N, C-alpha and C positions, 0 to 999 in steps of 0.2 A: 523452509519450515522453523519455529524461534527454537524449539526445544534440542536438545542435546543426550547423547546417554552416557552411561556409565562407561563404556570403551570409551568415550573422548576424554574420559577423566581420567583414567589409567593410563599413564604414559610413565615407560621407563621403570616399572616396577611399583609407581606410588599409588598407594591404598586410596579407596574414595574416604577412610575413614582420617586418611592425615591430609586429606584436602579439607576436612570440616575444621579438623583442628588447625590450621596454617597458620605462623605468627601475623601478629597485627599489622598492615598494611598503611606506607606512608605515602598518600595521595596529594604531595605537594602542600602549599600554603595552608594554614588552618585557617578557615573564611568565618568573618564577625557575622552576627545577626545571626538570622531565622534563614537557614540555608538549607536547603533538601539537596542531595549528590544522587544522581540517578545514572547507573548503567543501561543504555538502552540497549535496541536489538542489533547495532551495527551504527557505526561511523555515520558522518553527515558527508555525503559525496557531493553536495553542492548546497550552496547557500539560495539557490531558485528553487521554491515548491512548485513554480509554473512549469517548469523545464522538464522534471523529471517526476517519474509517478513512485518514487523509491520515497517508501513511507519514514527514512529518516530525515526525509528534507521537509515533508510534510508535520513533523514532531517539530520542525525548528521555524515552520510559518505560522502554526496557531499561537505561538508564541508571541511572536513580532508584529502579525499583520493582522487584520480582520475582516468579518465576511459579512457579507448585506444580511445574508439571512442563514439560519444555523438548523441542522437537526436537533429535536429532543429526543428524550427519551424514548418516545414511542415511534421514532424517526417521520416526524410530520415537521414539514420547513416554518420556522418563526422567524420573526423579524431579528434581525441584530442590528447594523449600522444603520438599518431604513427604521424611520419613525413612522410615519403614516404610508398607506399604500393603497392601491387600489385598482379593481379591471373594470375596463369601460362598459357598457348593457350589450355591446355586439360581442364580447371577451374578444378583439384585437388588439385591446391597447391597454400595458399595464402601464400606473403612473406611481412613481416609488419618491418620497421625500427621505434625506439624510437627517437625522436624527440631532439635537445639539451636543456641543462638546465634543466632537471628532478633532484629532488633532494630530499629524505625524511628528515623529520625535523632533525633527526640526522645527516645530512652532508655527509650521503653517498648516492652514485647516484643509482637512477634508474637504474636496468638490468634486461636483460633478467631470469636472477637466481631468480628475484622479479615477472617477469611477468607469467613466465609459471604456477608456483605452485599457484598463485594468479586464474588462467584461471582455473583451474582445482579443487582448492577449491571453487571456485564460482559456476562451473558448478554440482558438483556433488550436491549441495543446489538448482538448481534454475530447474525448469520443462524446459524451453526453453534450459538453457545450456546444459542440459541434451538428447536434442534431437540431438543439433550441433554436444556432443562428441559420439552418433552413429555412426556418419558418418566419424569422424576423426579417422585417421591411426593411426598419429604421430604429438606432437608439440613438436619441438627442437628447441636449439640455434643454429643458425650460428656466432654468437659472442655477446659480449656483449650488444650491442643495436639492433642486427635484429634476427627475430624466424620466425620459420613459423609454417603452421596449414597443414598438409598434412588429404586430404580426401580421404575416401575407395569410395566414389561416390559422383556425383555433387548433392551441396546444396547449395541453394541460399539467406539462410538465415544468413551467418556466421555472418556480419556486424552487421546485425538489433539485433542479438543477443547481441555481444559485447555491442552495443552501447544502449540498453532499458532502459529505464528509471524507470520501473517496480520494484518495488522490489522482489528480490537482484536482486541489480545493477553488474555488474561485476568491483567492485573497487581492485582496484593494489595494495597491500600491501608488507611490508618488507618479506623476504624470511622465517623469522624466525616464523611471526605470519602466514604466507601463506602456511606452512607447518604442521600449527595444523590440527588435524583431525576435518573434517568438521562438526562432531557431535558434537564438543567441542566450548564452545566460546571463545572469545578471549576478553581479558580485556587490554592490551595494545595498547595506541591508538598513531600511530608514522605514519604520510603520508604523503603524498609529492602535497597535492591539495593547496587551495588559501587562507585557512585558517590552523592555528593552535590549539589544543586543550587546553585549559588553563586550567590545573588539579587544581592547587594550586587555583582558585577562586571558579570552580567548585564546588557545594553543589548538590548530586546526590537526586532526587526528588522534589529539589527545583530550582537550577537554575545550566546551562550549560553555559559555557562562552567560545567561540571563540575569536582570535584575527587574524588580519589580519597576512599572512604570505609574511613577507620582502622578502624573497628567491624565491618564485614563478613568473616563466616567463611564461604567459599568449601566446597565439595565439596570433596572428596578427588579424584575420577575427572578423568581428562584434560578439556580442553574439547573438545566437539565439537559442533558446531551452536550452540543457545544452552544445550545442556546440558552436566554436568560441570561441573568447577573454574571461577569466573570470580576470576581471579586477576588483581589490576589491577598492572600493571609500568611505569607512567606516573603522574607527582603529577596532572595536569589534560587534560582533552581541551575545546579549544573550538571550538563551533560557528560558522562565520562566515558571513555572511547575506552574499554578493556574487554578485548575477544578473549580471552581465556576463562572460560567457564572457574577452572581452580580458583583463579586467582578472585573471580566476582562474587563466587559462594562465600568465599572466607571474607571478604569485604562486606559484605552483610551482616555475616554472623559477626564479624567483630565489631558492627557500629562503622566500618571507615565511611562504607557508603549507606543511602538510607531504602534503594529501590534496586532491584534487578529483574529488568523484563524477561531475561528469557534463562531461568534456571532447569539445569537438566532434570527433567520430567522423573526421571529414575531415585534421584533425591528429596523430592518434594514430599515425601510420609517421612523422611526424618528431619527437615527444616521446617516441617509445622508442629514437630514438638517441642520445638525452642519456642520459650514464653516472648520472648521478645524480638518474635517475627513472626509474622500471618501471609496467608496467602490467598488470593482473591484472582479470579476468572475476571478478566475485562471485557472481554469479546466471546458473548457467547456463541457466536456464527464461526467461530474458529477460524484456521488458516488451510488452504488449499493448497498442496504441493502441485507445481505445471512444471511440465516439460515444454519448453517455447520451442518449435522447429522452425528455421530459416526458410522462407519459399521463395527466396532469390535465386539460390544457388544448388545445384547437383549434390545430394539425391534426392534434397527433401522439396525441389522446385518441381518433382512427381509426386502426384496423388497418392500411388501406388507405395510408395515409399515410405509417406508419410501413416500409413494405415497398419505398412509393416511394425513402426514403433507400438502403436495401440495394443498387438497382440504380443507383444513381450512384455510387457509391464506387469508384473506381479505387487499391487501395491502393498501389501501384508510385509514382504521383504523391506518395502522403504519404511513402513510406519514401525517395523521393529528396531528398526536403523535409527533411526532419526527420534522416535518419540519413547518408542523402548515400554513403557506401561499401558494395557489398552484401555485403561479405565481413562486415557486422555485420546484414543485416537480410534477411526470408524474407516472400513472403506466406504468409497464416495465413486457412484457412475454417471454421477450427471452434470453437465455440463454446466449446470449452474448451480454449482453446490447440492449439501444436504441440509435439510432444515430450514431451506428459503421458500418462498411462496412459488419461485417456477420450478422448482427441482420435480423431476420426470423422469422415466424411463424409457423414452424412445430411442429405438437404435442404439440397444446396449448391449447386444449377443456378445458381441467379442470381451465383452465383462467378464464373463462367464467361463471361459475356456482360458484366458490368459494367464499363464504364459504359453504360448502354442507357437513355439519356431521353427515348425514345417512349415507354418502359414505363413510366419515372417519373412523365409527364406523364399518361400513361391511368391509374394507380394513383391521383392526386394528384386528377383529376375526379371518378375512383370512390367518393373519401373526402371529395369535398362541398368540395375546399379552394379558399375563395373569397377568394385572394386578400392575404390579410391579414398581417400584419407578423409575421415570424417572430423572435425573439431568440436569438441565438448569444452565451453570454458568452464571450469571447478572452480568455486569462489571456496578458500580456504581460511578466511578468517572468520567464515560463519557455518559451524561445525554441521548441522542440518544437512547444508548443500552441499558440502563436503561429501558427506557419507551418501548421499544422493543420486551424486554424480558415479561416484564409486561404481555403486549398483548397478547403473544405468548402462555403463561402460562393460561392465561383465553381460549385461541381459545381450547389449547387440553384438561384443563380439560373441557370446555363441550362436548368435543368429546369423554370424555372417562379416558382420561389417567392421571396416578397419576404423579401431579408434583412436585418434588423440587427444589426450585431454591435456589441457594447457591451466595451470594452475595460478591463480592470482587473489588477492585479495578483493574482497567485494567492491570498495570504489570505482574498481578499475574494469571488473565485469560492469558497471554501472554504465564506464565510458565507450567499453569496447563492443558491449549489444550496439549501440548505436551506429557502429561502422559498417554499410552495407556492400564492401568491397567482397570479394571472394576471400576465401580462408587461407589463400594461401597467400592474401595481400592484408593480411592482418584483419579481416573478417569473422567468420564463426560460421557453425553447422545448428549448434544444440546449445541454449543455455538453461540452467534449471533456475527456479524460482517459487514464490507462492503469493496468494491472494488469500485476503478474507472471505469466508462467505458472503458478506455483504458486498464487495466489487464483484465476486463470481453472478450472484443472485439478481444484477442487474444488465437485461439484454442490451441496455446502451452503453455499456462503462466499456473501454476505450480496449481490453482484455476478451471482448466481445466481436472488436471490430475488424473485417476483411475489405477492408478499401485500399490495399496495394500500400504505396508510398505514405498516404493519412494513417496507417495502422499502426498497432504497437509494435514494437520491436520483432523480426519475424516476417513482417509485412506480408500478412495472407492476403490475400484476395480473392473474394467471389459474391459475384452479382447477386446471386438469391441470397443467401446471410442479408446484405445489404438493404435488401427491399422487404427482406420480413422483418427486419429490425426497425425500420421504416413502421412497418405496420402495425407492431408494437409499441411505437411512440405513439401512435395516434389513436389506439385503442382505447374506448370508453370505460370497458368496464375488466373488472379484476380475470373472472370466468375466460374474458376473451383473450386476455393477455397471457394465461395461461394456455390456452389453446396455440395461440403463435408460439411460445415458447417451445412446446413440444415439437414444431416443423421447425425451428430454429436448431432446434437439439438434432432431431431424425436428419437436417443436411450437414449439421459442423460434422459427427462421427462419421459422415462418408468424405467430408474432405481434410479435415484432422486440422484444425488450426495450431493444436495443442493438446498434450496428453496428461492426465493427472494423475499422482501416485497417492492420494488417499487426507484425509482429514482428520486435523489431529486442533484440540484443546489448548492453550499454552498458558498456565495460570502464571500471577507475575510474584514475587515473592518481596515484602519491603517489612520495616523496622516496625514494632508494634506503635510506636506514638506518632506513624503518618497516618492521618486523618484524611477524608474527604475527597479521594479521587473518583473522578467522574467514568462508569464504565462506557467508553464511546468505542462502536468500532474504528480501524483506522488510524484514528493518531488517540494522544493520551495526553490530557491537558492540565496542567497545572495548576490554572486559576480556582479556587473554591479548598485548594489542598492546606491543611495545617501541621504544624511538627511541634508536636507538643515535649 
């Protein structure tokens, strides 16, 4: 969850009022020109936005890289790096021509030699991309600006896949970086996007500096979502890593920062009374808390033990501790989030009775749980996740599970969650995370993928789920997709790829002189933003 509560702000007897009146902060050197300083939801774990689904890396990615297509405010795909494009009469061949003016920071022009390996590397990591590539016969270059995607069968979601905002996005990199093994991280940052990454002034873990790219040629259409003209109106954007909410709240009130992505929800009322600040919701679909279970090792390699977790989670306890204000949260039992087109109530009887510890203990016994230690990774640098981990640990202990919490900052969780070794050898059993309603609302998203080693962390495996996701991808009407989504959910709450702990809407707070931030699910774009 993005939000934190009053209880995380009151430490050592420090009152909230003291937080709001804290002395002005010194954030390092004063930056010249028109600079926006932003405190985002966490530190950037890697500069490679293809290697990870972490939003913070996607925030970095949209600054320095561009995409072939982007979704507009109505979630429709629109051309971005592509100029002309079309589909053959038999609906099996897409032809794309890159628009003029595209070049990387090193001065080289963007060509199809960069685009094709970029698509392939992204598709190897992304569930939506993998679904698309199953239908792709060949991706080939006709010349330096024109390429084709030839399909084996008709597939209506090609543009949606290339345009999506859910990490990882299909960012276009130089051929050199794009040909890197998809399982290996890229450290070199040379993009063709609206900002340049200032390596010299960046201090990893502290601040990340992005300067306006003077060579970027924006589209002529008005900005909408991440589509349209990416016109940069500021000289510099600085992401500042400030995990302590006390410090960040004081900084935005004092004018030391311009934007704070994750203000404590129970202080939003007070912050909204400050004439120098404004509150805005950028993601109306909200964020859903997720408990991810590891299928590779006992006890959650057993379906009954995974079902036990469904029966112990009381969402209201998590929401009260991580969000606090009922105005900003709601209970949600749908696998596809709430308020999304695929939301449904199939197989949600457990939701009406949880927590049911007797049922959970029965399922654990049937699943052969032997009292072994269960490793829960606890992100200490993100207060919402930290609180949620503590609640989950208490619930599991009440059900008779021997929980071992391992505290670490979020960047270490991001690294550790990729380890497939047993928990006693550096692996894990449970992690806490969150996803937007936009991500969960798409059955092709990686969080709904259950094909073992190719799936997201936790590596769930369920053949029926994969068959149903394929059916959904090939469905031709919304009603047919909704019907299949019910089948997917009916099956999922039996094999339990993950457990949800509620939905929250997390407004941002910014200085009143910051204008033009586009509301986009998953990422925060800094083009179109002005600071008057």
